[in-house]
PDB file with one MODEL, atoms N, CA, C and O in Angstrom:
MODEL        1
ATOM      1  N   MET A   1      20.500 -42.720  50.369  1.00  0.00           N
ATOM      2  CA  MET A   1      19.910 -43.805  49.600  1.00  0.00           C
ATOM      3  C   MET A   1      20.393 -43.764  48.153  1.00  0.00           C
ATOM      4  O   MET A   1      20.717 -44.798  47.570  1.00  0.00           O
ATOM      5  N   LEU A   2      20.437 -42.598  47.597  1.00  0.00           N
ATOM      6  CA  LEU A   2      20.845 -42.467  46.201  1.00  0.00           C
ATOM      7  C   LEU A   2      22.317 -42.819  46.022  1.00  0.00           C
ATOM      8  O   LEU A   2      22.697 -43.439  45.029  1.00  0.00           O
ATOM      9  N   LYS A   3      23.150 -42.416  46.995  1.00  0.00           N
ATOM     10  CA  LYS A   3      24.580 -42.692  46.895  1.00  0.00           C
ATOM     11  C   LYS A   3      24.850 -44.200  46.941  1.00  0.00           C
ATOM     12  O   LYS A   3      25.682 -44.710  46.189  1.00  0.00           O
ATOM     13  N   GLU A   4      24.144 -44.908  47.826  1.00  0.00           N
ATOM     14  CA  GLU A   4      24.347 -46.349  47.925  1.00  0.00           C
ATOM     15  C   GLU A   4      23.907 -47.068  46.650  1.00  0.00           C
ATOM     16  O   GLU A   4      24.550 -48.022  46.212  1.00  0.00           O
ATOM     17  N   SER A   5      22.810 -46.603  46.061  1.00  0.00           N
ATOM     18  CA  SER A   5      22.337 -47.210  44.819  1.00  0.00           C
ATOM     19  C   SER A   5      23.339 -46.995  43.693  1.00  0.00           C
ATOM     20  O   SER A   5      23.610 -47.904  42.910  1.00  0.00           O
ATOM     21  N   ALA A   6      23.881 -45.795  43.620  1.00  0.00           N
ATOM     22  CA  ALA A   6      24.857 -45.506  42.570  1.00  0.00           C
ATOM     23  C   ALA A   6      26.109 -46.355  42.759  1.00  0.00           C
ATOM     24  O   ALA A   6      26.656 -46.870  41.784  1.00  0.00           O
ATOM     25  N   LEU A   7      26.568 -46.507  43.996  1.00  0.00           N
ATOM     26  CA  LEU A   7      27.757 -47.318  44.252  1.00  0.00           C
ATOM     27  C   LEU A   7      27.506 -48.785  43.919  1.00  0.00           C
ATOM     28  O   LEU A   7      28.383 -49.457  43.377  1.00  0.00           O
ATOM     29  N   SER A   8      26.327 -49.279  44.238  1.00  0.00           N
ATOM     30  CA  SER A   8      26.042 -50.678  43.920  1.00  0.00           C
ATOM     31  C   SER A   8      25.980 -50.900  42.409  1.00  0.00           C
ATOM     32  O   SER A   8      26.394 -51.955  41.928  1.00  0.00           O
ATOM     33  N   ILE A   9      25.479 -49.940  41.667  1.00  0.00           N
ATOM     34  CA  ILE A   9      25.440 -50.057  40.202  1.00  0.00           C
ATOM     35  C   ILE A   9      26.856 -50.031  39.635  1.00  0.00           C
ATOM     36  O   ILE A   9      27.164 -50.767  38.698  1.00  0.00           O
ATOM     37  N   VAL A  10      27.721 -49.184  40.204  1.00  0.00           N
ATOM     38  CA  VAL A  10      29.110 -49.127  39.748  1.00  0.00           C
ATOM     39  C   VAL A  10      29.804 -50.460  40.003  1.00  0.00           C
ATOM     40  O   VAL A  10      30.516 -50.962  39.134  1.00  0.00           O
ATOM     41  N   VAL A  11      29.603 -51.040  41.190  1.00  0.00           N
ATOM     42  CA  VAL A  11      30.212 -52.333  41.507  1.00  0.00           C
ATOM     43  C   VAL A  11      29.685 -53.410  40.567  1.00  0.00           C
ATOM     44  O   VAL A  11      30.460 -54.231  40.076  1.00  0.00           O
ATOM     45  N   LEU A  12      28.395 -53.419  40.312  1.00  0.00           N
ATOM     46  CA  LEU A  12      27.819 -54.390  39.391  1.00  0.00           C
ATOM     47  C   LEU A  12      28.445 -54.274  38.006  1.00  0.00           C
ATOM     48  O   LEU A  12      28.797 -55.283  37.396  1.00  0.00           O
ATOM     49  N   CYS A  13      28.583 -53.047  37.508  1.00  0.00           N
ATOM     50  CA  CYS A  13      29.179 -52.855  36.179  1.00  0.00           C
ATOM     51  C   CYS A  13      30.633 -53.306  36.149  1.00  0.00           C
ATOM     52  O   CYS A  13      31.065 -53.924  35.176  1.00  0.00           O
ATOM     53  N   ILE A  14      31.390 -53.009  37.194  1.00  0.00           N
ATOM     54  CA  ILE A  14      32.789 -53.437  37.240  1.00  0.00           C
ATOM     55  C   ILE A  14      32.873 -54.950  37.212  1.00  0.00           C
ATOM     56  O   ILE A  14      33.694 -55.513  36.487  1.00  0.00           O
ATOM     57  N   VAL A  15      32.028 -55.621  37.998  1.00  0.00           N
ATOM     58  CA  VAL A  15      32.045 -57.081  38.039  1.00  0.00           C
ATOM     59  C   VAL A  15      31.625 -57.657  36.693  1.00  0.00           C
ATOM     60  O   VAL A  15      32.248 -58.601  36.209  1.00  0.00           O
ATOM     61  N   LEU A  16      30.590 -57.111  36.086  1.00  0.00           N
ATOM     62  CA  LEU A  16      30.112 -57.635  34.799  1.00  0.00           C
ATOM     63  C   LEU A  16      31.145 -57.461  33.699  1.00  0.00           C
ATOM     64  O   LEU A  16      31.343 -58.359  32.881  1.00  0.00           O
ATOM     65  N   PHE A  17      31.802 -56.312  33.675  1.00  0.00           N
ATOM     66  CA  PHE A  17      32.745 -56.056  32.592  1.00  0.00           C
ATOM     67  C   PHE A  17      34.101 -56.710  32.817  1.00  0.00           C
ATOM     68  O   PHE A  17      34.870 -56.867  31.868  1.00  0.00           O
ATOM     69  N   SER A  18      34.412 -57.095  34.059  1.00  0.00           N
ATOM     70  CA  SER A  18      35.708 -57.726  34.313  1.00  0.00           C
ATOM     71  C   SER A  18      35.615 -59.249  34.365  1.00  0.00           C
ATOM     72  O   SER A  18      36.643 -59.922  34.447  1.00  0.00           O
ATOM     73  N   THR A  19      34.407 -59.806  34.319  1.00  0.00           N
ATOM     74  CA  THR A  19      34.226 -61.251  34.346  1.00  0.00           C
ATOM     75  C   THR A  19      33.923 -61.745  32.933  1.00  0.00           C
ATOM     76  O   THR A  19      33.005 -61.241  32.285  1.00  0.00           O
ATOM     77  N   PRO A  20      34.687 -62.726  32.452  1.00  0.00           N
ATOM     78  CA  PRO A  20      34.408 -63.253  31.108  1.00  0.00           C
ATOM     79  C   PRO A  20      33.017 -63.888  31.036  1.00  0.00           C
ATOM     80  O   PRO A  20      32.532 -64.440  32.024  1.00  0.00           O
ATOM     81  N   ILE A  21      32.392 -63.810  29.890  1.00  0.00           N
ATOM     82  CA  ILE A  21      31.033 -64.309  29.700  1.00  0.00           C
ATOM     83  C   ILE A  21      30.945 -65.801  30.005  1.00  0.00           C
ATOM     84  O   ILE A  21      29.929 -66.268  30.519  1.00  0.00           O
ATOM     85  N   GLU A  22      31.993 -66.548  29.696  1.00  0.00           N
ATOM     86  CA  GLU A  22      31.976 -67.989  29.904  1.00  0.00           C
ATOM     87  C   GLU A  22      31.891 -68.365  31.380  1.00  0.00           C
ATOM     88  O   GLU A  22      31.470 -69.474  31.710  1.00  0.00           O
ATOM     89  N   THR A  23      32.283 -67.463  32.267  1.00  0.00           N
ATOM     90  CA  THR A  23      32.335 -67.797  33.696  1.00  0.00           C
ATOM     91  C   THR A  23      31.228 -67.126  34.502  1.00  0.00           C
ATOM     92  O   THR A  23      31.275 -67.133  35.732  1.00  0.00           O
ATOM     93  N   TYR A  24      30.235 -66.548  33.832  1.00  0.00           N
ATOM     94  CA  TYR A  24      29.147 -65.877  34.570  1.00  0.00           C
ATOM     95  C   TYR A  24      28.459 -66.820  35.550  1.00  0.00           C
ATOM     96  O   TYR A  24      28.236 -66.464  36.707  1.00  0.00           O
ATOM     97  N   MET A  25      28.124 -68.021  35.088  1.00  0.00           N
ATOM     98  CA  MET A  25      27.365 -68.942  35.928  1.00  0.00           C
ATOM     99  C   MET A  25      28.194 -69.410  37.119  1.00  0.00           C
ATOM    100  O   MET A  25      27.706 -69.416  38.249  1.00  0.00           O
ATOM    101  N   SER A  26      29.429 -69.796  36.880  1.00  0.00           N
ATOM    102  CA  SER A  26      30.262 -70.254  37.999  1.00  0.00           C
ATOM    103  C   SER A  26      30.553 -69.103  38.961  1.00  0.00           C
ATOM    104  O   SER A  26      30.599 -69.309  40.174  1.00  0.00           O
ATOM    105  N   TYR A  27      30.748 -67.902  38.434  1.00  0.00           N
ATOM    106  CA  TYR A  27      30.978 -66.744  39.303  1.00  0.00           C
ATOM    107  C   TYR A  27      29.754 -66.482  40.179  1.00  0.00           C
ATOM    108  O   TYR A  27      29.885 -66.235  41.378  1.00  0.00           O
ATOM    109  N   ALA A  28      28.581 -66.536  39.583  1.00  0.00           N
ATOM    110  CA  ALA A  28      27.348 -66.295  40.344  1.00  0.00           C
ATOM    111  C   ALA A  28      27.149 -67.361  41.415  1.00  0.00           C
ATOM    112  O   ALA A  28      26.781 -67.047  42.547  1.00  0.00           O
ATOM    113  N   LEU A  29      27.391 -68.616  41.060  1.00  0.00           N
ATOM    114  CA  LEU A  29      27.240 -69.690  42.046  1.00  0.00           C
ATOM    115  C   LEU A  29      28.261 -69.568  43.173  1.00  0.00           C
ATOM    116  O   LEU A  29      27.937 -69.811  44.335  1.00  0.00           O
ATOM    117  N   ASN A  30      29.490 -69.192  42.833  1.00  0.00           N
ATOM    118  CA  ASN A  30      30.502 -68.978  43.871  1.00  0.00           C
ATOM    119  C   ASN A  30      30.120 -67.835  44.798  1.00  0.00           C
ATOM    120  O   ASN A  30      30.324 -67.924  46.009  1.00  0.00           O
ATOM    121  N   ARG A  31      29.567 -66.761  44.243  1.00  0.00           N
ATOM    122  CA  ARG A  31      29.137 -65.638  45.080  1.00  0.00           C
ATOM    123  C   ARG A  31      27.994 -66.045  46.000  1.00  0.00           C
ATOM    124  O   ARG A  31      27.970 -65.656  47.168  1.00  0.00           O
ATOM    125  N   ILE A  32      27.050 -66.821  45.485  1.00  0.00           N
ATOM    126  CA  ILE A  32      25.935 -67.299  46.315  1.00  0.00           C
ATOM    127  C   ILE A  32      26.466 -68.199  47.424  1.00  0.00           C
ATOM    128  O   ILE A  32      26.028 -68.101  48.570  1.00  0.00           O
ATOM    129  N   PHE A  33      27.413 -69.080  47.084  1.00  0.00           N
ATOM    130  CA  PHE A  33      28.006 -69.971  48.068  1.00  0.00           C
ATOM    131  C   PHE A  33      28.749 -69.173  49.142  1.00  0.00           C
ATOM    132  O   PHE A  33      28.593 -69.452  50.331  1.00  0.00           O
ATOM    133  N   ASP A  34      29.552 -68.187  48.742  1.00  0.00           N
ATOM    134  CA  ASP A  34      30.284 -67.350  49.697  1.00  0.00           C
ATOM    135  C   ASP A  34      29.334 -66.579  50.610  1.00  0.00           C
ATOM    136  O   ASP A  34      29.562 -66.478  51.816  1.00  0.00           O
ATOM    137  N   THR A  35      28.276 -66.041  50.030  1.00  0.00           N
ATOM    138  CA  THR A  35      27.306 -65.290  50.826  1.00  0.00           C
ATOM    139  C   THR A  35      26.598 -66.197  51.820  1.00  0.00           C
ATOM    140  O   THR A  35      26.358 -65.802  52.961  1.00  0.00           O
ATOM    141  N   THR A  36      26.265 -67.404  51.398  1.00  0.00           N
ATOM    142  CA  THR A  36      25.616 -68.365  52.291  1.00  0.00           C
ATOM    143  C   THR A  36      26.518 -68.708  53.470  1.00  0.00           C
ATOM    144  O   THR A  36      26.059 -68.757  54.612  1.00  0.00           O
ATOM    145  N   ILE A  37      27.794 -68.943  53.200  1.00  0.00           N
ATOM    146  CA  ILE A  37      28.735 -69.226  54.286  1.00  0.00           C
ATOM    147  C   ILE A  37      28.836 -68.029  55.234  1.00  0.00           C
ATOM    148  O   ILE A  37      28.881 -68.208  56.451  1.00  0.00           O
ATOM    149  N   GLY A  38      28.870 -66.829  54.694  1.00  0.00           N
ATOM    150  CA  GLY A  38      28.946 -65.628  55.529  1.00  0.00           C
ATOM    151  C   GLY A  38      27.714 -65.447  56.398  1.00  0.00           C
ATOM    152  O   GLY A  38      27.830 -65.075  57.566  1.00  0.00           O
ATOM    153  N   VAL A  39      26.545 -65.702  55.850  1.00  0.00           N
ATOM    154  CA  VAL A  39      25.299 -65.579  56.614  1.00  0.00           C
ATOM    155  C   VAL A  39      25.254 -66.612  57.729  1.00  0.00           C
ATOM    156  O   VAL A  39      24.869 -66.301  58.856  1.00  0.00           O
ATOM    157  N   ILE A  40      25.647 -67.841  57.414  1.00  0.00           N
ATOM    158  CA  ILE A  40      25.656 -68.894  58.435  1.00  0.00           C
ATOM    159  C   ILE A  40      26.651 -68.558  59.544  1.00  0.00           C
ATOM    160  O   ILE A  40      26.349 -68.745  60.723  1.00  0.00           O
ATOM    161  N   ALA A  41      27.829 -68.066  59.179  1.00  0.00           N
ATOM    162  CA  ALA A  41      28.821 -67.679  60.185  1.00  0.00           C
ATOM    163  C   ALA A  41      28.288 -66.555  61.065  1.00  0.00           C
ATOM    164  O   ALA A  41      28.473 -66.581  62.282  1.00  0.00           O
ATOM    165  N   ALA A  42      27.626 -65.566  60.462  1.00  0.00           N
ATOM    166  CA  ALA A  42      27.072 -64.461  61.245  1.00  0.00           C
ATOM    167  C   ALA A  42      25.977 -64.941  62.187  1.00  0.00           C
ATOM    168  O   ALA A  42      25.904 -64.495  63.332  1.00  0.00           O
ATOM    169  N   LEU A  43      25.130 -65.841  61.718  1.00  0.00           N
ATOM    170  CA  LEU A  43      24.079 -66.379  62.582  1.00  0.00           C
ATOM    171  C   LEU A  43      24.666 -67.170  63.745  1.00  0.00           C
ATOM    172  O   LEU A  43      24.170 -67.080  64.868  1.00  0.00           O
ATOM    173  N   LEU A  44      25.713 -67.940  63.487  1.00  0.00           N
ATOM    174  CA  LEU A  44      26.360 -68.695  64.558  1.00  0.00           C
ATOM    175  C   LEU A  44      27.008 -67.767  65.587  1.00  0.00           C
ATOM    176  O   LEU A  44      26.912 -68.007  66.791  1.00  0.00           O
ATOM    177  N   VAL A  45      27.662 -66.718  65.115  1.00  0.00           N
ATOM    178  CA  VAL A  45      28.271 -65.755  66.043  1.00  0.00           C
ATOM    179  C   VAL A  45      27.194 -65.089  66.881  1.00  0.00           C
ATOM    180  O   VAL A  45      27.360 -64.947  68.092  1.00  0.00           O
ATOM    181  N   ASN A  46      26.103 -64.680  66.268  1.00  0.00           N
ATOM    182  CA  ASN A  46      25.022 -64.038  67.018  1.00  0.00           C
ATOM    183  C   ASN A  46      24.351 -64.999  67.988  1.00  0.00           C
ATOM    184  O   ASN A  46      23.879 -64.578  69.045  1.00  0.00           O
ATOM    185  N   TYR A  47      24.300 -66.279  67.647  1.00  0.00           N
ATOM    186  CA  TYR A  47      23.687 -67.262  68.536  1.00  0.00           C
ATOM    187  C   TYR A  47      24.584 -67.553  69.736  1.00  0.00           C
ATOM    188  O   TYR A  47      24.111 -67.579  70.873  1.00  0.00           O
ATOM    189  N   PHE A  48      25.871 -67.771  69.490  1.00  0.00           N
ATOM    190  CA  PHE A  48      26.778 -68.155  70.568  1.00  0.00           C
ATOM    191  C   PHE A  48      27.333 -66.972  71.346  1.00  0.00           C
ATOM    192  O   PHE A  48      27.786 -67.141  72.478  1.00  0.00           O
ATOM    193  N   LEU A  49      27.308 -65.782  70.766  1.00  0.00           N
ATOM    194  CA  LEU A  49      27.785 -64.583  71.451  1.00  0.00           C
ATOM    195  C   LEU A  49      26.726 -63.486  71.404  1.00  0.00           C
ATOM    196  O   LEU A  49      26.908 -62.492  70.702  1.00  0.00           O
ATOM    197  N   PRO A  50      25.629 -63.643  72.132  1.00  0.00           N
ATOM    198  CA  PRO A  50      24.622 -62.577  72.139  1.00  0.00           C
ATOM    199  C   PRO A  50      25.194 -61.320  72.787  1.00  0.00           C
ATOM    200  O   PRO A  50      26.170 -61.395  73.535  1.00  0.00           O
ATOM    201  N   ARG A  51      24.600 -60.184  72.509  1.00  0.00           N
ATOM    202  CA  ARG A  51      25.139 -58.896  72.938  1.00  0.00           C
ATOM    203  C   ARG A  51      25.434 -58.810  74.433  1.00  0.00           C
ATOM    204  O   ARG A  51      26.522 -58.354  74.785  1.00  0.00           O
ATOM    205  N   PRO A  52      24.538 -59.218  75.338  1.00  0.00           N
ATOM    206  CA  PRO A  52      24.878 -59.105  76.766  1.00  0.00           C
ATOM    207  C   PRO A  52      26.148 -59.884  77.132  1.00  0.00           C
ATOM    208  O   PRO A  52      26.939 -59.437  77.963  1.00  0.00           O
ATOM    209  N   ARG A  53      26.331 -61.030  76.515  1.00  0.00           N
ATOM    210  CA  ARG A  53      27.531 -61.825  76.803  1.00  0.00           C
ATOM    211  C   ARG A  53      28.785 -61.135  76.286  1.00  0.00           C
ATOM    212  O   ARG A  53      29.811 -61.137  76.967  1.00  0.00           O
ATOM    213  N   VAL A  54      28.724 -60.544  75.094  1.00  0.00           N
ATOM    214  CA  VAL A  54      29.870 -59.841  74.536  1.00  0.00           C
ATOM    215  C   VAL A  54      30.202 -58.619  75.392  1.00  0.00           C
ATOM    216  O   VAL A  54      31.373 -58.339  75.648  1.00  0.00           O
ATOM    217  N   VAL A  55      29.182 -57.898  75.831  1.00  0.00           N
ATOM    218  CA  VAL A  55      29.421 -56.713  76.664  1.00  0.00           C
ATOM    219  C   VAL A  55      30.087 -57.119  77.976  1.00  0.00           C
ATOM    220  O   VAL A  55      31.019 -56.454  78.429  1.00  0.00           O
ATOM    221  N   SER A  56      29.618 -58.203  78.587  1.00  0.00           N
ATOM    222  CA  SER A  56      30.231 -58.627  79.839  1.00  0.00           C
ATOM    223  C   SER A  56      31.670 -59.098  79.611  1.00  0.00           C
ATOM    224  O   SER A  56      32.539 -58.825  80.440  1.00  0.00           O
ATOM    225  N   LEU A  57      31.938 -59.792  78.514  1.00  0.00           N
ATOM    226  CA  LEU A  57      33.309 -60.189  78.205  1.00  0.00           C
ATOM    227  C   LEU A  57      34.201 -58.973  77.985  1.00  0.00           C
ATOM    228  O   LEU A  57      35.345 -58.945  78.439  1.00  0.00           O
ATOM    229  N   TRP A  58      33.674 -57.966  77.286  1.00  0.00           N
ATOM    230  CA  TRP A  58      34.450 -56.757  77.012  1.00  0.00           C
ATOM    231  C   TRP A  58      34.737 -55.996  78.303  1.00  0.00           C
ATOM    232  O   TRP A  58      35.849 -55.506  78.494  1.00  0.00           O
ATOM    233  N   GLU A  59      33.758 -55.892  79.181  1.00  0.00           N
ATOM    234  CA  GLU A  59      33.974 -55.201  80.451  1.00  0.00           C
ATOM    235  C   GLU A  59      35.031 -55.925  81.287  1.00  0.00           C
ATOM    236  O   GLU A  59      35.869 -55.281  81.918  1.00  0.00           O
ATOM    237  N   GLY A  60      34.994 -57.250  81.294  1.00  0.00           N
ATOM    238  CA  GLY A  60      36.014 -58.022  82.003  1.00  0.00           C
ATOM    239  C   GLY A  60      37.386 -57.835  81.384  1.00  0.00           C
ATOM    240  O   GLY A  60      38.389 -57.768  82.094  1.00  0.00           O
ATOM    241  N   PHE A  61      37.434 -57.751  80.054  1.00  0.00           N
ATOM    242  CA  PHE A  61      38.697 -57.529  79.354  1.00  0.00           C
ATOM    243  C   PHE A  61      39.268 -56.156  79.695  1.00  0.00           C
ATOM    244  O   PHE A  61      40.460 -56.025  79.977  1.00  0.00           O
ATOM    245  N   LYS A  62      38.412 -55.134  79.669  1.00  0.00           N
ATOM    246  CA  LYS A  62      38.877 -53.790  80.003  1.00  0.00           C
ATOM    247  C   LYS A  62      39.313 -53.703  81.459  1.00  0.00           C
ATOM    248  O   LYS A  62      40.259 -52.984  81.779  1.00  0.00           O
ATOM    249  N   GLY A  63      38.631 -54.431  82.347  1.00  0.00           N
ATOM    250  CA  GLY A  63      38.967 -54.398  83.762  1.00  0.00           C
ATOM    251  C   GLY A  63      40.295 -55.059  84.077  1.00  0.00           C
ATOM    252  O   GLY A  63      40.849 -54.841  85.154  1.00  0.00           O
ATOM    253  N   SER A  64      40.820 -55.865  83.160  1.00  0.00           N
ATOM    254  CA  SER A  64      42.087 -56.546  83.419  1.00  0.00           C
ATOM    255  C   SER A  64      43.291 -55.631  83.222  1.00  0.00           C
ATOM    256  O   SER A  64      44.412 -56.003  83.568  1.00  0.00           O
ATOM    257  N   PHE A  65      43.071 -54.430  82.667  1.00  0.00           N
ATOM    258  CA  PHE A  65      44.162 -53.482  82.485  1.00  0.00           C
ATOM    259  C   PHE A  65      44.282 -52.595  83.718  1.00  0.00           C
ATOM    260  O   PHE A  65      43.379 -52.530  84.551  1.00  0.00           O
ATOM    261  N   LYS A  66      45.416 -51.918  83.810  1.00  0.00           N
ATOM    262  CA  LYS A  66      45.629 -51.010  84.939  1.00  0.00           C
ATOM    263  C   LYS A  66      44.669 -49.828  84.842  1.00  0.00           C
ATOM    264  O   LYS A  66      44.153 -49.511  83.770  1.00  0.00           O
ATOM    265  N   LYS A  67      44.448 -49.198  85.964  1.00  0.00           N
ATOM    266  CA  LYS A  67      43.540 -48.043  85.997  1.00  0.00           C
ATOM    267  C   LYS A  67      44.097 -46.874  85.192  1.00  0.00           C
ATOM    268  O   LYS A  67      43.319 -46.073  84.673  1.00  0.00           O
ATOM    269  N   ASP A  68      45.406 -46.754  85.071  1.00  0.00           N
ATOM    270  CA  ASP A  68      46.034 -45.630  84.370  1.00  0.00           C
ATOM    271  C   ASP A  68      46.053 -45.814  82.857  1.00  0.00           C
ATOM    272  O   ASP A  68      46.429 -44.903  82.120  1.00  0.00           O
ATOM    273  N   SER A  69      45.651 -46.979  82.403  1.00  0.00           N
ATOM    274  CA  SER A  69      45.696 -47.288  80.986  1.00  0.00           C
ATOM    275  C   SER A  69      44.647 -46.478  80.215  1.00  0.00           C
ATOM    276  O   SER A  69      43.599 -46.139  80.765  1.00  0.00           O
ATOM    277  N   LYS A  70      44.921 -46.173  78.959  1.00  0.00           N
ATOM    278  CA  LYS A  70      44.000 -45.399  78.122  1.00  0.00           C
ATOM    279  C   LYS A  70      43.041 -46.304  77.356  1.00  0.00           C
ATOM    280  O   LYS A  70      42.312 -45.812  76.495  1.00  0.00           O
ATOM    281  N   VAL A  71      43.013 -47.597  77.630  1.00  0.00           N
ATOM    282  CA  VAL A  71      42.154 -48.540  76.889  1.00  0.00           C
ATOM    283  C   VAL A  71      40.735 -48.425  77.355  1.00  0.00           C
ATOM    284  O   VAL A  71      39.862 -49.133  76.853  1.00  0.00           O
TER     285      VAL A  71
ENDMDL
END
């Protein structure tokens, strides 16, 4: 827990010190927009590819290889 907190503080400081003050608002809005798109994409993937379906697809994919294969 402590290591993750320290890393997040380091990332925050790097972003704050490398972003010009004039672009703070646009940078923050772009990050919120990017995160929103990522969350929506993840929700769509989880909705259309639930775990049992992915496992069955993976088993079918593995079964298409030869028995001697290391896959």
